[in-house]
C-alpha positions as CSV (number, residue, x, y, z in Angstrom):
1,X,0.1,-0.1,-0.2
2,X,1.3,3.4,-0.6
3,X,0.5,6.8,1.1
4,X,1.8,10.2,0.4
5,X,1.9,12.5,3.5
6,X,1.9,16.3,3.2
7,X,3.3,18.5,5.7
8,X,3.9,22.1,4.6
9,X,6.1,23.1,7.8
10,X,6.2,26.7,7.7
11,X,7.3,27.0,11.2
12,X,8.8,24.9,13.8
13,X,9.2,21.3,14.3
14,X,5.8,20.3,15.3
15,X,3.8,19.2,12.1
16,X,6.8,17.0,10.8
17,X,7.3,15.4,14.3
18,X,3.9,14.8,14.4
19,X,3.4,13.2,10.9
20,X,6.5,11.2,11.5
21,X,5.1,9.6,14.3
22,X,2.1,8.5,12.6
23,X,4.0,7.2,9.5
24,X,6.4,5.2,11.5
25,X,3.3,3.6,13.5
26,X,1.8,3.0,10.3
27,X,5.0,1.2,8.7
28,X,5.3,-1.0,11.9
29,X,1.7,-2.1,12.0
30,X,0.2,-2.3,8.2
31,X,2.2,-5.0,6.0
32,X,3.9,-3.8,2.9
33,X,3.3,0.1,3.6
34,X,5.5,2.3,1.3
35,X,4.9,6.1,2.5
36,X,6.7,9.3,1.0
37,X,6.3,12.4,2.7
38,X,6.4,15.9,1.1
39,X,7.7,18.3,3.2
40,X,9.2,22.0,3.7
41,X,10.8,21.1,7.0
42,X,14.4,22.2,7.1
43,X,15.8,19.9,9.5
44,X,14.0,16.6,8.1
45,X,17.3,15.1,7.3
46,X,18.0,15.1,11.1
47,X,15.6,12.6,11.6
48,X,16.1,8.7,11.4
49,X,14.1,7.3,8.8
50,X,12.3,3.8,9.0
51,X,12.5,1.3,6.3
52,X,9.6,1.8,3.9
53,X,9.7,6.0,4.6
54,X,11.3,8.4,2.4
55,X,10.9,11.9,1.6
56,X,11.1,14.7,-0.9
57,X,12.1,18.1,0.5
58,X,10.4,20.9,-0.6
59,X,11.5,24.6,-0.7
60,X,11.3,26.1,2.7
61,X,8.7,28.8,3.5
62,X,8.8,30.4,6.7
63,X,6.5,32.9,8.7
64,X,7.8,36.0,10.6
65,X,6.2,37.1,13.9
66,X,3.4,38.4,12.5
67,X,2.4,35.4,10.4
68,X,3.5,36.6,7.3
69,X,4.7,34.0,4.7
70,X,7.9,34.1,2.6
71,X,10.6,32.0,1.1
72,X,13.1,31.1,3.9
73,X,16.0,30.5,2.2
74,X,15.7,31.0,-1.6
75,X,15.8,34.6,-2.7
76,X,12.5,34.2,-4.7
77,X,9.1,35.9,-4.3
78,X,6.4,33.7,-2.3
79,X,4.2,33.1,-5.3
80,X,7.4,31.8,-7.3
81,X,8.3,29.6,-4.3
82,X,4.6,28.5,-3.8
83,X,4.4,27.6,-7.6
84,X,7.5,25.6,-7.7
85,X,6.4,23.3,-4.5
86,X,3.0,22.9,-6.1
87,X,4.5,21.5,-9.1
88,X,6.8,19.4,-7.2
89,X,3.8,18.0,-5.2
90,X,1.6,17.3,-8.3
91,X,4.7,15.5,-9.9
92,X,5.1,13.1,-6.6
93,X,1.5,12.1,-6.7
94,X,1.3,11.5,-10.4
95,X,4.5,9.4,-10.3
96,X,3.9,7.7,-6.9
97,X,0.2,7.1,-7.4
98,X,-0.7,7.0,-3.7
99,X,-3.6,4.9,-2.3
100,X,-4.1,7.4,0.0
101,X,-3.1,11.0,0.6
102,X,-2.9,12.5,4.1
103,X,-2.9,16.0,4.4
104,X,-1.8,17.8,7.8
105,X,-4.0,20.7,8.8
106,X,-4.9,22.6,5.8
107,X,-7.1,21.1,3.3
108,X,-5.9,23.0,0.5
109,X,-2.1,23.0,1.5
110,X,-0.1,26.0,2.5
111,X,-1.4,29.2,0.2
112,X,-3.5,26.8,-1.8
113,X,-0.6,25.1,-2.9
114,X,-2.3,21.7,-3.2
115,X,-5.3,22.7,-5.4
116,X,-3.8,21.3,-8.8
117,X,-2.7,18.2,-7.0
118,X,-6.4,17.9,-5.8
119,X,-7.9,18.6,-9.0
120,X,-5.4,16.0,-10.7
121,X,-6.4,13.2,-8.2
122,X,-9.9,13.8,-8.9
123,X,-9.8,13.4,-12.4
124,X,-6.9,10.8,-12.9
125,X,-6.8,9.0,-9.5
126,X,-10.2,8.9,-8.4
127,X,-9.6,5.9,-6.4
128,X,-7.0,7.4,-4.1
129,X,-8.7,8.3,-0.5
130,X,-8.1,11.6,0.7
131,X,-7.8,12.4,4.6
132,X,-7.2,15.5,6.6
133,X,-5.4,15.1,9.8
134,X,-6.2,17.9,12.4
135,X,-4.4,18.6,15.6
136,X,-6.8,19.2,18.7
137,X,-6.7,23.1,18.3
138,X,-6.1,25.1,15.3
139,X,-6.5,28.8,16.7
140,X,-9.2,31.0,18.3
141,X,-12.6,30.0,17.1
142,X,-13.5,33.3,15.7
143,X,-10.0,33.6,13.7
144,X,-10.4,29.8,12.4
145,X,-13.9,30.1,11.5
146,X,-13.1,33.3,9.4
147,X,-10.1,31.7,8.1
148,X,-12.1,28.4,7.0
149,X,-15.0,30.4,5.2
150,X,-12.5,32.8,3.3
151,X,-10.5,30.0,2.0
152,X,-13.1,27.5,1.4
153,X,-12.2,24.9,3.6
154,X,-15.6,23.6,4.7
155,X,-16.7,23.2,0.7
156,X,-13.0,21.6,0.4
157,X,-13.5,18.6,2.9
158,X,-17.4,18.1,2.1
159,X,-16.4,17.6,-1.3
160,X,-12.9,16.4,-1.8
161,X,-12.1,14.6,1.5
162,X,-13.3,10.8,2.8
163,X,-12.2,11.4,6.5
164,X,-11.2,14.0,8.7
165,X,-9.1,12.8,11.7
166,X,-8.3,15.1,15.0
167,X,-5.5,14.1,17.2
168,X,-7.2,15.3,20.6
169,X,-10.2,14.9,22.6
170,X,-13.6,16.8,22.5
171,X,-13.5,16.7,26.4
172,X,-10.1,19.1,26.1
173,X,-11.5,21.0,23.1
174,X,-14.5,20.2,20.9
175,X,-13.3,21.1,17.8
176,X,-16.8,20.4,16.0
177,X,-18.6,22.6,18.0
178,X,-15.7,25.5,18.5
179,X,-15.4,25.8,14.8
180,X,-18.8,25.3,13.9
181,X,-18.4,22.3,11.3
182,X,-22.0,21.9,9.7
183,X,-23.3,18.5,9.8
184,X,-22.2,17.2,6.6
185,X,-18.1,17.5,7.9
186,X,-18.9,16.9,11.4
187,X,-20.2,13.4,10.1
188,X,-16.9,12.8,8.6
189,X,-14.6,13.8,11.7
190,X,-13.2,11.2,14.3
191,X,-11.6,12.3,17.1
192,X,-8.5,10.0,17.9
193,X,-7.1,11.1,21.0
194,X,-3.4,12.1,21.6
195,X,-0.4,10.8,20.4
196,X,1.1,8.7,22.8
197,X,5.2,9.1,22.4
198,X,7.5,6.3,22.4
199,X,10.1,5.9,25.2
200,X,13.5,7.1,24.7
201,X,16.2,5.3,23.2
202,X,18.3,5.4,26.4
203,X,17.7,4.2,30.0
204,X,16.7,7.0,32.5
205,X,19.8,6.0,34.7
206,X,22.1,6.0,31.9
207,X,21.0,9.7,30.8
208,X,21.4,11.0,34.4
209,X,24.7,9.2,34.6
210,X,25.8,10.9,31.1
211,X,24.3,14.3,32.5
212,X,26.3,13.7,36.0
213,X,22.8,13.9,38.0
214,X,23.6,12.7,41.8
215,X,21.0,10.6,43.2
216,X,19.6,13.4,45.6
217,X,19.9,16.0,42.7
218,X,16.7,17.3,40.4
219,X,17.0,17.5,36.7
220,X,15.1,20.4,35.1
221,X,14.6,19.9,31.3
222,X,14.2,23.2,29.1
223,X,13.1,22.9,25.8
224,X,11.4,25.3,23.4
225,X,10.8,22.8,21.0
226,X,12.2,24.1,17.3
227,X,13.3,27.2,19.3
228,X,12.6,29.6,16.5
229,X,10.9,31.8,19.1
230,X,12.1,30.2,22.1
231,X,14.9,32.9,23.4
232,X,12.4,34.6,25.9
233,X,11.7,31.2,27.7
234,X,15.3,30.0,28.0
235,X,16.3,33.8,28.9
236,X,14.1,34.2,31.6
237,X,14.4,30.5,33.1
238,X,18.5,31.5,33.1
239,X,17.8,34.6,35.0
240,X,15.3,33.0,37.4
241,X,18.3,30.7,38.7
242,X,19.6,33.4,40.5
243,X,16.5,33.4,42.8
244,X,17.3,29.8,43.7
245,X,18.9,29.4,47.4
246,X,22.8,29.6,47.6
247,X,22.5,25.6,48.5
248,X,20.2,23.8,46.3
249,X,20.0,20.3,44.3
250,X,18.8,21.6,40.9
251,X,20.8,20.9,37.8
252,X,19.4,22.0,34.2
253,X,19.9,20.6,30.8
254,X,18.7,23.1,28.2
255,X,17.7,22.3,24.5
256,X,17.8,25.4,22.8
257,X,16.5,24.0,19.3
258,X,17.8,23.9,15.7
259,X,15.6,26.8,14.5
260,X,16.8,29.3,17.4
261,X,18.9,32.1,15.4
262,X,22.5,31.6,16.4
263,X,23.4,35.0,17.9
264,X,20.7,34.4,20.4
265,X,21.8,30.7,20.9
266,X,25.5,31.8,21.4
267,X,24.2,34.5,23.9
268,X,22.4,32.2,26.1
269,X,24.8,29.6,26.0
270,X,27.3,32.2,27.3
271,X,25.1,32.7,30.2
272,X,24.7,29.4,30.8
273,X,28.6,28.5,31.0
274,X,28.8,31.0,34.1
275,X,27.0,28.4,35.8
276,X,28.1,24.9,36.7
277,X,24.9,23.4,37.2
278,X,23.8,24.1,33.4
279,X,24.5,22.1,30.2
280,X,23.4,23.0,27.2
281,X,22.6,21.4,23.4
282,X,21.4,22.7,20.1
283,X,19.3,19.7,19.4
284,X,18.6,16.1,19.9
285,X,16.6,13.6,17.9
286,X,16.2,11.5,21.3
287,X,14.8,14.3,23.5
288,X,12.3,11.6,24.8
289,X,15.3,10.1,26.7
290,X,15.9,13.5,28.4
291,X,12.3,14.2,29.1
292,X,11.9,10.6,30.7
293,X,15.2,11.5,32.7
294,X,13.8,14.8,34.0
295,X,12.1,15.8,37.2
296,X,10.5,18.6,35.7
297,X,10.1,19.8,32.3
298,X,9.7,23.6,31.2
299,X,8.7,24.2,27.7
300,X,6.2,26.2,25.4
301,X,2.8,24.3,24.7
302,X,3.3,22.8,21.1
303,X,1.4,19.8,20.7
304,X,4.3,17.4,20.2
305,X,5.8,18.8,23.7
306,X,2.7,18.4,25.5
307,X,2.1,14.9,24.3
308,X,5.7,13.7,25.3
309,X,4.6,15.4,28.9
310,X,1.6,13.4,29.3
311,X,3.2,10.2,27.8
312,X,6.0,10.3,30.2
313,X,3.5,11.6,33.0
314,X,5.8,14.4,34.0
315,X,5.4,17.6,36.2
316,X,5.7,20.4,33.9
317,X,5.7,24.5,33.5
318,X,4.4,25.5,30.0
319,X,4.8,29.0,28.9
320,X,2.8,28.7,25.5
321,X,3.3,30.8,22.7
322,X,0.3,33.4,22.1
323,X,1.3,34.9,18.6
324,X,0.8,34.7,15.6
325,X,-1.9,32.1,16.7
326,X,-3.5,31.4,20.0
327,X,-3.4,27.5,19.6
328,X,-0.8,27.1,22.3
329,X,-2.4,29.3,25.2
330,X,-5.7,27.6,24.5
331,X,-4.3,24.3,25.0
332,X,-2.1,25.0,27.7
333,X,-5.0,27.0,29.4
334,X,-7.5,24.0,28.8
335,X,-5.0,21.2,30.0
336,X,-4.1,23.3,33.0
337,X,-7.9,23.5,34.1
338,X,-7.6,19.4,34.3
339,X,-4.5,19.8,36.4
340,X,-2.2,18.2,33.9
341,X,0.7,20.8,34.3
342,X,1.4,24.4,35.7
343,X,0.6,27.3,33.1
344,X,2.5,30.6,32.6
345,X,1.0,33.2,30.8
346,X,3.3,34.6,28.3
347,X,2.5,38.2,28.6
348,X,3.1,37.9,32.6
349,X,6.2,35.8,32.6
350,X,9.3,37.1,34.7
351,X,12.6,35.2,35.8
352,X,11.0,35.0,39.6
353,X,7.5,33.8,38.4
354,X,9.0,31.0,36.4
355,X,11.5,29.9,38.7
356,X,8.8,29.9,41.3
357,X,6.6,27.8,39.3
358,X,9.4,25.5,38.9
359,X,9.9,25.0,42.3
360,X,6.4,24.3,43.1
361,X,6.5,21.4,40.7
362,X,9.8,20.1,42.0
363,X,8.2,20.2,45.6
364,X,5.2,18.3,44.4
365,X,4.7,15.1,46.4
366,X,5.3,12.8,43.4
367,X,6.4,13.7,39.8
368,X,3.7,11.5,38.3
369,X,0.3,12.9,37.2
370,X,-2.7,10.8,38.1
371,X,-5.1,12.7,35.8
372,X,-3.1,11.6,32.9
373,X,-4.6,8.5,33.5
374,X,-8.2,9.7,32.3
375,X,-6.7,10.8,29.0
376,X,-7.0,9.0,25.6
377,X,-3.3,8.5,24.4
378,X,-4.5,6.3,21.7
379,X,-4.1,8.3,18.4
380,X,-1.9,6.1,16.5
381,X,-3.6,2.8,16.9
382,X,-7.0,4.6,16.3
383,X,-5.5,6.5,13.1
384,X,-4.2,3.1,11.8
385,X,-7.6,1.4,12.2
386,X,-9.3,4.3,10.4
387,X,-6.9,4.5,7.5
388,X,-6.9,0.4,7.3
389,X,-10.8,0.7,7.1
390,X,-10.7,3.1,4.2
391,X,-8.2,1.0,2.4
392,X,-9.1,-2.9,3.3
393,X,-11.5,-5.3,4.2
394,X,-10.8,-8.4,6.5
395,X,-11.5,-11.4,4.8
396,X,-12.8,-14.6,6.8
397,X,-11.5,-15.6,10.1
398,X,-10.0,-18.9,8.9
399,X,-8.2,-17.4,5.7
400,X,-6.7,-14.9,8.4
401,X,-5.6,-17.5,10.6
402,X,-4.2,-19.6,7.7
403,X,-2.3,-16.2,6.1
404,X,-0.9,-15.5,9.3
405,X,0.1,-19.4,10.2
406,X,2.1,-19.0,6.9
407,X,3.5,-15.7,6.7
408,X,3.4,-14.2,10.2
409,X,1.2,-11.2,8.8
410,X,-2.5,-10.1,8.9
411,X,-4.0,-11.6,5.5
412,X,-5.5,-8.3,4.2
413,X,-7.5,-7.6,0.5
414,X,-7.9,-4.1,-0.8
415,X,-11.1,-2.3,-1.4
416,X,-9.7,-0.9,-4.5
417,X,-8.8,-4.5,-6.2
């Protein structure tokens, strides 16, 4: 079976990390799966790739702090870059001939770059299933509704898409209600829950030994995700350490993120070097190992980071981004109401407020969160089930058992054959 996954990636690491987690799960659990990713992520090459998974790198587009989009590296106009990306996407789809096209977040793609491809699919590959993947929260309801109306996204889902998968829970944020999905679209929506992250590659004891964390010492991991706008969070944390008592047992690991501007990262690293209790990294493709080893995590409120905090049941202080979209702020406030972590509003953050929040979490009775047990973290198996139902039908039980005995793989027959 062939899948193409589109992940536009105009800012940060969130989209591509989420889509990679989905792709890896599908490859591990669906026989003879072959997945081609189309992405503009500038760090896609830094991630380990499963057998059966490959990618085409699209020219990068980037957003500034007010949300304006432009070419990130090329000296081309935005419309030229979008046209180039659009042509690459269409050619890839035409040659690869996917059984299913999984689109991340935007029904017509970034700046409408998927429209030629969707038109092509409708005429030349009508058997290809179209699935839209939405994270739990997109933006403030009034902003999202206006954006979807202006871009005809509701119409696109109604006329083109077979299914909408939401990696979230209506108990946290009822996307159908908040974004006023009409009934014809709402019936295509399935809430899959949040994505449970895999354990890290290293044992906790080995990580703490690597970082020279003693048995009585506490480890605080500070991670602003991709780091493009993470300077303020890390700087406030570093300055906040001056408010710790003279004698303390806290050590810190700061992972700045590969997209933090070099001058900012160098400034923070220089500030960190003055404190023997701080270590810094630019990037890790095994951040999960450090999260599992941490006693408290300080982060922004991106979808993937939050899923990792919940998956590992960690105490955390979350300082969400609130510009150019309010997605992180809404997620952090909703989850703070459930007691899942401590949230500090980005407009009110100071070094003292941040470090006091960290100390509050460190001094909690235990590092595990009982409230997490009430969350659905089984998005990956649910996504696999929904995709399989679109493409496969199980044959009779006796045949399944016979196939499995002889091949050690589930016996599936495609609906398109």
